[in-house]
C-alpha positions in Angstrom: 140.0 -54.4 -128.3 141.0 -55.9 -131.6 144.4 -57.2 -130.5 145.8 -60.7 -131.1 146.5 -61.3 -127.5 145.6 -60.1 -124.0 149.3 -59.2 -123.6 149.2 -56.9 -126.6 145.9 -55.3 -125.3 147.5 -54.6 -121.9 150.6 -53.0 -123.5 148.5 -50.6 -125.6 145.8 -49.8 -123.1 147.7 -47.1 -121.2 148.6 -45.4 -124.5 145.0 -45.4 -125.5 143.9 -44.1 -122.1 146.5 -41.2 -122.3 145.3 -40.3 -125.8 141.7 -40.3 -124.7 142.5 -38.1 -121.7 144.4 -35.6 -124.0 141.4 -35.4 -126.4 138.9 -35.0 -123.5 141.0 -32.2 -122.0 141.3 -30.4 -125.3 137.5 -30.6 -125.9 136.8 -29.4 -122.3 139.1 -26.4 -122.8 137.3 -25.5 -126.0 133.9 -25.7 -124.4 135.0 -23.6 -121.5 136.5 -21.0 -123.9 133.2 -20.9 -125.8 131.3 -20.5 -122.6 133.4 -17.5 -121.7 132.9 -16.0 -125.2 136.5 -16.3 -126.2 135.8 -18.5 -129.1 132.7 -18.1 -131.2 130.6 -21.2 -131.4 130.7 -22.9 -134.8 127.8 -22.2 -137.2 125.8 -25.4 -137.9 123.5 -26.0 -140.8 
C-alpha cells in the first residue's frame, strides 16, 4: 500500500475504501443517466 507500517495502512484503509465507493457510485449514476438519455454520451475521437 505504500505506507511505512501496517498500522498506518490499517488507519487509512477505511478512508480509501470510502473514497473508492463514492467514486464508483458517481460513475454508476452517470452511466445510468446516459442509458436513460438524460446525459449525452461524450464524443470520442
